[in-house]
N, C-alpha and C positions, 0 to 999 in steps of 0.2 A: 504493500499499500503506501502511495505517496504521501509524504508528510504536508504538502502543500498542493492544491488541487486547482486548476486553471478552470473558471466557469466562462463558455463561451456562449453568448446570447445570439441565435439566429433570428432577426428582428422581424422580418416580413417576408422573405421567400417569393415565389413567382407563380403559385398556383391560384386559379380564381376560385377554386371550391373552398379553400381557407376563407378568403374574403366574404364570399357568400354566406358561409355558415358562422363567422364570428365578426361582428363589427368592431372588435377591437383591434384587428390586424391593421396596423399602421399602413397609408398610402402615401400620402404627401412628403417631400421632404422634411417639412418641419414636424409631422408625427413621426417620422422613421428617426429623427435625430432626437427627438424628446423621448422617445423611447429607449433609444441605446443611453441616453444619459440617466434616466429612470433604472435601467436594468444594472447599470454600475452601482448606483446608490442600493441596490438591492443584494449586490454582491458579484457581479460580472465583471471580468476584467479584458474581455474581448467581445465588440460587437461586430457580428457578422452580417454583411450588409448587401441587399437587392435593391434595386429602385423600381418604382412603379409610375405609369402616367397617372399623375393626378387627378385628369378627369375622368377617367374609364376604369383605373385599378390594374389596368393590364402590365405585364412585365415589360421592363424598358431597358433600352441600353443606352440611352442619352445621357453625353458627358455632363452637360448642365444640371442634370438631376442628381446625379453623384457629387458633382463639386457642390451642389447647395447643402447637400447632406453632411458633406465632411466639413464644410465651412461651419455650419452650424453647431456640429460636435466640437469643434478645436475651440470656437468661439464662447462657447458656453462654459469653459475652463475644466471641463471633464478629462481626467487622465486615462479613460477607457481607451484600450488597442482598437484600432481600427482595421477591421479585416475586410475586404472588399471582395465580391464574387467574381469570377471570370467565366462563370457556367454558360451565360446567355450566348447564343451564336452558335449553337451546335446541336439543333433540333432539325431532325430531318424526317417528313412525313411524305412516303412516294404517293405520288398522286394515282389514282385508281385506273385511269386511262392509260397513263405509262408511267412505270415505277422509276424511269429514269429521270423523271421531271418531278421536282418538289411540290408537293401538293399543299392545301390549306394548313396553316398550323407550321409550317417550316420556317424556321429562322436560322440560316447559316450566315457566318460572317467569317472574315479571314482571321488569322490568328493577331495580326496588328490590331485589328478592329477590336478584339475581345479583349485587348488589355490597354487600350486607349487609354481610359480612364486610371488604370495604375500608374502608368507614365506620367500622367498629368498631375495626380494627386498625391503619389507616393504616399499610399498607406503604409501601416507597421507590416502588414502581411496581406496575402490574398490567396484565395483559395485556387487549386489546379486540378481539375478533376480528371484523374489518371484512371479515365474508364471510358470504353464504349459500351454501350447497354440498351436494351429495351425497356420503354416506358409503355402504358398502354396507349396505341394509337400514335406513336413515333420512337424513332431511335435517337439516342443521346451519341452524337458522333463526335469522338476524339482520338484521331489517328495519331500514331507517334509522332511523326514528323511536324504535325502542328502543334502538339505539346512540347516538343523540343523547343521550337521557335518561340513559344510563348514563355516556356523556363528562362531563355536565354534573355528575353527581353526584360521580364520581371526582375530576375537577379541583377542585370545591369542597372537598373533603377533603384537599387538597394533594398528590395521589398522581399521578405521571405515568402516562399511558396508553402503552403499548406497542401499537402498531398492527399486529396479525398479519393478513399478507396472504397469500393462498394462490394469486391468479392476477392477471393485469393488470386485470380489472374491479374487482377490490378495491382496487387502489391509485387506480384512478380515483375511486372514492367516496370514499376516504381524502382525496384532494387537493381534493376538493368540500367535506369537513367543514374543512380547513385553510383553504380559500379564505372560507368563511362563517364561521370563526372557533368552530365547533362544537368543533375541537382547537385550543388556543391554542398550542401549542407548548411545547418542543422538538419538531419531528417525529420521532419514533421508529418505525422499522418493524421488524419480524420477518417475513422472507421464509421461508415455510413450505414446503419443496419436497419431492416425492415422495409426497404423501398421495392415496389415489385420490379423485376423479378430479379432480385440480388439477394446477397446473403440475409438470411432470417435475424431478427432481433431477439436472438437468444444466447445463453450463456456458453454454449457449445460453439456457436458461430463466432463470437467475439474471442473465446478461448484460442480457436483456431487462427484466427487471423492474427492475435498477438504472437502466437507461436512463431508465425512466419514473418515478422518483422524483423529489420536487419538489428543487430546487437547496437544498443546505444540509442536507437530511436526514440524520440518524443511521441507520444500517442495520446489522442483522445477519441471519443466514441459517442455516438448517439443513437437512440431508436427513434422511429416516428410514432405518432399518434399513443395508443396506450401502453405502448413499450418505452415510453420517454423516460418515465421516473424509475422503472426496474433496471435500465440499461444505464442510468447515472449511478445507482448503485453498484451494479456489476462493473463498471469502469473504474470506480474508485477501489474496489477490492482488488481488481488485477493490477492497480498501480498506475492507470491512466488518468486523464482528465476528462472533463464532461462538457457537453453541449445540450442546451435546452433553447425553447423560444416558439414563437408562434409560426415560423417557416414549418417546424415539423410537427407540431402538436398544439391543437387550437382548445385543449381541455385542461382544467386544473384537477379534476377528477371526474368519474364516470358520470356523463350526463350534464356535466355542469362548465359551462365554456369559462375559459379564462377571462380575467377582465384586462389582461395586458401583460407584458412581455416581463414586467417587474415581479409579477405574483408567480411566474414559473421559475424565475431565477432565485426568489426566495425559498419556495419549496426546495429546489436543487441544493442551495446551499445548506439548509437543515438535513438533508439526506447526508449531504459531504460530512458535515459535523457530527451528526449521529454515529457514521460509522466509526470515527475517529481521525479522520484527515482534518484538515482545516482549509479554509477559503483563501486562495492567493490574492494579492492585492494586485492591481497593474504594475507595480515596480517589481513585484517578485515574479509577476508572469514575464517582464522583460528580461530579467536575469535567468529563468529558466529556458527561454525561447533565444538566448543569445543576442537579446536587441537593447542590452543596457547601454549600447554607445548611442543609442537613437534617443533624441529628445522629446518627451510627450509633448502635444502641441500645446498644452496648458494644465496647469495642476489646480488653480486657485477655485474654491468654493467645492471641493470633492470632500468626501467622507471616507477615511480609510475603512476598510473592511477587515477586522481581526477576529 
């Protein structure tokens, strides 16, 4: 068991189902930034951020929306670490008439476009989905050559890539990147469990994946929906860090919608501490992640979580 546990809060994600079911899912840049600041006060030290069109709630890749969210967090005085997604731009749904042609719902972008906001805003870290896989209705396409280009641009910008892996084969690919120096380290993994049709959110799956990680790798894990909090407990017991948030789960308990991200973070912090670990502060997270050389955007007005 780790003595200090990093809690990441995944603020909003990109699914429309979550937004339709829970009005607390943040949409506008102000709502997303405010939820990140509130999550910090509740115990999170990393905010994982997607952006949405403020009018429709649809997922977006607009640089100006990312810029507003990041600026608002930094100007708030919060010391929460900022983790921006690079997942959008890899969705392919083949047309029924011609599978060689992208159908409705496809959003494909070049590697440079997918990391445009990373290079412009230089967050503390960003996700890198080392994964090609099937979702209901579309494929999430991340071919190795695209990932290598993205990894190079991310690291040249001084940003730490968090390798999101959804199955054992993804870990094998990530290890190959580490061996060949595509990812220069530190090796940071996020184990994503319970997403259809990938590794399930079970103790056996998490243990299998952690056993295959390279020696010395830092890792966190999360489960979606009803498995969010059980996977928090399991990750802490196995020595990992944790992630919660409305991107992954919209309920605080069975049948009761969460009132916001902070409520989910508070529950995760209770679980972490009840098991015998303690919640890391942003400063401690920077040390653990090898980011202590980077200066937080601002620290005034925040409350240390101990």
